[in-house]
C-alpha positions in Angstrom: 82.9 2.7 143.1 83.9 4.0 139.7 86.8 2.0 138.2 88.7 5.2 137.0 88.4 7.0 140.3 91.1 6.9 142.9 90.0 5.8 146.3 90.3 8.4 149.0 91.4 6.2 151.9 91.2 6.9 155.6 92.9 4.7 158.2 91.7 5.1 161.8 94.1 4.0 164.6 92.8 4.2 168.2 95.7 4.7 170.6 95.9 4.3 174.4 99.4 4.7 175.9 101.1 3.6 172.7 104.3 5.7 172.9 106.5 2.6 172.6 105.0 1.3 169.4 103.7 4.5 167.8 106.9 5.6 165.9 107.1 2.3 164.1 103.3 2.3 163.5 103.5 5.7 161.9 106.5 4.7 159.8 104.8 1.6 158.4 101.4 3.2 157.8 102.8 6.3 156.0 105.0 4.1 153.8 102.0 1.9 153.0 99.8 4.9 152.1 102.6 6.3 149.9 103.0 3.0 148.2 99.2 2.8 147.4 99.4 6.3 146.0 102.3 5.3 143.8 100.4 2.3 142.5 97.4 4.5 141.6 95.1 2.8 144.2 94.8 5.7 146.6 94.1 9.4 146.2 96.7 12.0 147.2 94.5 13.3 150.1 94.3 9.9 151.7 95.0 10.2 155.4 95.8 8.3 158.7 93.8 9.4 161.8 95.4 8.6 165.2 92.9 8.8 168.0 94.4 9.6 171.5 92.1 7.9 174.0 93.0 9.7 177.1 96.7 8.8 177.3 98.8 8.7 180.4 102.1 8.9 178.5 103.5 11.0 175.6 101.2 9.5 172.9 99.5 12.8 172.0 102.8 14.8 171.8 104.1 12.1 169.5 101.0 12.3 167.3 101.5 16.1 167.1 105.1 15.7 166.1 104.3 13.1 163.3 101.5 15.3 162.0 104.0 18.2 161.6 106.3 15.9 159.6 103.7 14.0 157.5 100.8 15.6 155.6 98.9 12.3 155.7 99.0 12.1 159.5 96.0 13.5 161.4 95.3 13.6 165.1 92.2 13.4 167.3 92.4 13.9 171.0 89.6 12.8 173.3 89.0 14.7 176.5 89.4 11.6 178.6 89.7 7.9 178.3 86.5 6.5 176.8 87.5 3.0 175.9 88.6 1.3 172.7 85.2 1.1 171.1 84.3 4.7 171.6 87.8 5.9 170.6 87.5 3.9 167.4 84.0 5.3 166.8 85.3 8.8 167.3 87.9 8.3 164.6 85.4 6.8 162.2 83.1 9.8 162.7 85.9 12.3 162.0 87.6 10.4 159.1 87.0 11.7 155.6 87.2 9.3 152.7 85.5 6.9 150.3 86.8 3.9 152.3 87.7 3.8 156.0 89.9 1.1 157.5 90.2 0.6 161.3 93.3 -1.0 162.7 94.9 -1.2 166.1 98.2 0.5 166.8 100.1 -2.6 168.1 101.1 -3.8 164.6 99.7 -7.3 165.2 97.4 -6.9 162.2 99.1 -7.3 158.8 99.1 -3.8 157.2 99.7 -5.1 153.7 96.3 -6.8 153.8 94.7 -3.3 153.5 95.7 -3.2 149.8 93.5 -6.3 149.3 90.7 -4.7 151.3 90.9 -1.7 149.0 90.8 -4.0 145.9 87.7 -5.7 147.4 86.1 -2.3 148.0 86.7 -1.3 144.4 85.0 -4.6 143.3 81.8 -3.5 145.1 82.0 -4.6 148.7 80.9 -2.1 151.3 82.4 -4.0 154.2 85.6 -6.0 154.2 86.5 -8.0 157.3 90.0 -8.8 158.3 90.0 -12.4 159.7 92.8 -14.2 161.4 93.9 -17.3 159.5 95.0 -19.1 162.7 95.6 -18.7 166.4 98.8 -20.7 166.6 100.7 -17.9 168.4 98.1 -17.6 171.1 98.5 -19.3 174.4 96.3 -22.4 174.9 94.1 -20.4 177.4 93.6 -17.4 175.1 92.9 -19.7 172.1 90.4 -21.8 174.0 88.6 -18.9 175.5 88.4 -17.0 172.2 86.9 -20.0 170.5 84.4 -20.5 173.4 83.6 -16.8 173.2 82.5 -16.9 169.5 80.6 -20.1 170.1 78.7 -18.6 173.0 77.9 -15.5 171.0 76.5 -17.6 168.1 74.5 -19.7 170.6 72.9 -16.6 171.9 72.0 -15.4 168.5 74.6 -12.6 168.1 75.8 -12.2 164.5 79.6 -11.9 164.6 82.3 -12.9 162.2 84.5 -15.7 163.6 88.1 -14.6 164.5 87.4 -11.0 163.4 88.2 -8.2 165.8 88.0 -4.5 164.7 90.3 -4.8 161.6 87.9 -3.9 158.8 87.1 -1.6 155.9 83.8 0.3 155.7 82.6 2.2 152.6 81.3 5.8 153.1 77.8 4.5 152.6 78.1 1.9 155.3 79.8 4.3 157.7 77.1 6.9 157.2 74.5 4.3 158.1 76.6 3.2 161.1 76.3 6.7 162.5 72.5 6.3 162.8 73.1 3.7 165.6 72.7 5.8 168.8 73.1 3.3 171.6 75.6 4.1 174.3 76.8 0.5 174.9 78.4 0.2 171.4 79.8 -3.2 170.3 81.1 -2.6 166.7 81.8 -6.3 166.0 78.1 -7.0 166.5 76.7 -3.8 164.9 78.6 -3.9 161.6 77.2 -7.3 160.4 73.6 -5.9 160.9 74.2 -3.2 158.3 73.5 -5.9 155.7 75.6 -4.5 152.8 77.7 -6.6 150.5 80.7 -7.9 152.4 83.6 -10.3 152.1 86.6 -11.5 154.2 90.3 -11.3 153.8 92.5 -13.6 155.9 95.9 -12.8 157.4 98.4 -14.2 159.9 98.4 -12.1 163.1 101.8 -11.2 164.5 103.1 -10.7 168.0 102.8 -7.2 169.5 105.7 -5.1 168.2 106.3 -3.3 171.5 104.5 -2.3 174.8 101.9 -4.2 176.6 98.4 -5.4 175.6 95.7 -2.9 176.3 93.2 -5.7 176.5 93.9 -7.8 179.7 91.6 -10.6 180.8 89.3 -8.2 182.7 88.6 -6.0 179.7 88.2 -9.0 177.4 85.5 -10.4 179.7 83.8 -7.1 179.9 83.8 -6.9 176.1 82.4 -10.4 175.8 79.6 -9.5 178.3 78.8 -6.4 176.3 78.5 -8.4 173.1 76.0 -10.8 174.7 73.9 -8.3 176.6 73.8 -5.7 173.9 72.5 -8.0 171.2 70.7 -10.9 172.8 67.8 -11.4 175.3 68.6 -15.2 175.5 70.0 -14.9 179.0 66.7 -13.5 180.2 64.8 -16.3 178.5 67.2 -18.8 180.1 66.3 -17.4 183.5 62.6 -17.8 182.8 63.2 -21.4 181.6 65.4 -22.0 184.7 62.6 -20.8 186.9 60.2 -23.3 185.4 62.8 -26.1 185.8 63.4 -25.2 189.4 59.7 -25.1 190.1 59.4 -28.6 188.8 62.5 -29.8 190.7 61.2 -28.2 193.9 57.8 -29.8 193.4 59.5 -33.2 193.0 61.6 -32.7 196.1 58.5 -31.7 198.1 56.6 -34.8 196.9 59.7 -37.0 197.8 60.0 -35.4 201.2 56.3 -36.0 202.0 56.7 -39.6 200.9 59.8 -40.1 203.0 58.1 -38.6 206.0 55.1 -40.8 205.7 56.8 -44.1 204.8 60.3 -43.9 206.3 61.5 -43.6 209.9 65.2 -42.8 209.1 64.9 -39.3 207.7 66.0 -36.3 209.8 62.8 -34.2 210.1 62.9 -31.1 208.0 66.5 -31.4 206.6 65.8 -32.5 203.1 62.8 -30.4 202.5 64.3 -27.1 203.8 68.1 -27.0 203.6 68.6 -28.4 200.1 66.1 -26.2 198.3 67.3 -23.2 200.3 70.9 -23.5 199.1 69.9 -24.4 195.5 67.3 -21.7 195.1 69.4 -19.1 196.8 72.2 -19.6 194.4 70.0 -19.5 191.4 68.2 -16.4 192.6 71.6 -14.5 193.1 72.7 -15.6 189.6 69.4 -14.5 188.1 69.5 -11.1 189.9 73.0 -10.6 188.5 72.0 -11.2 184.9 68.9 -9.1 185.2 71.0 -6.4 186.9 73.3 -6.3 184.0 70.5 -5.6 181.6 69.0 -3.0 183.9 72.3 -1.3 184.1 72.5 -1.1 180.3 68.9 0.3 180.2 69.9 2.9 182.8 72.9 4.0 180.7 70.9 4.1 177.5 68.1 6.3 179.0 70.7 8.9 180.0 71.7 9.4 176.4 75.0 10.7 177.4 77.6 11.4 174.6 80.0 8.6 173.9 83.0 10.9 173.8 84.2 14.5 173.6 86.9 15.6 171.1 89.3 18.0 172.9 91.5 18.8 169.9 92.0 17.9 166.3 95.1 18.2 164.1 
């Protein structure tokens, strides 16, 4: 990035039923962009892209209204709900700029940190990760499960940035290369680190949600965690193979023990140990193994269809 060139900044904000928080989000982001322009850090044609991910409220009409009032506000309307990752990806694909920052609409991520992200970009970083400095405001359950989630991903060989969600800056070069990833099951937190470009982290204190309800309940969080593992790691399949070997050895040991008990002991109920115990044990393992294999097969099934990740119904 040339030192004397103003950064054309694009901010991408995926929105799903965000009518309660959207007015405040637009207000803060437009003020922030205007402030960067006044400081000479952002070009005049910098913009904010709000992506309507199949709303069930007045989110899109609000985006239309704000776009009429603010030149910097742009709108992207998806034809239906495609999920957070696909909505974010749609915004990244549409956004025009030298540096593109993604941020959620709930105002939990510190907006002011984006200025530091832009500074790091000017210094030569193609990827700048926004990383939470602490999880003190999370409940014990959420904090514990989040820490376990990152540890499990690392144990399975998935390259992710600890305590980083989808608050990041991407250079135009990094984003163009990101577009070459064509898989349907897209997990941005795992894909971006594989780009390999120069990167850095900026830390911030995450706030409580400004208004409305979280769009990531436990069910969606678990689904995202599962996507992260099965999209980037074959370790679960290898674990099944290893478990099969272990169970073969255990079954062999039980069989030897059962034969010995039959030959040298009179107090053993005939057939119970050698049939019932292995039946329950192996049955449970087989069901678990089928479930894991089935998850991978389902992903292969979706990938072979090569269906588009989203359709854009309207742009402002």
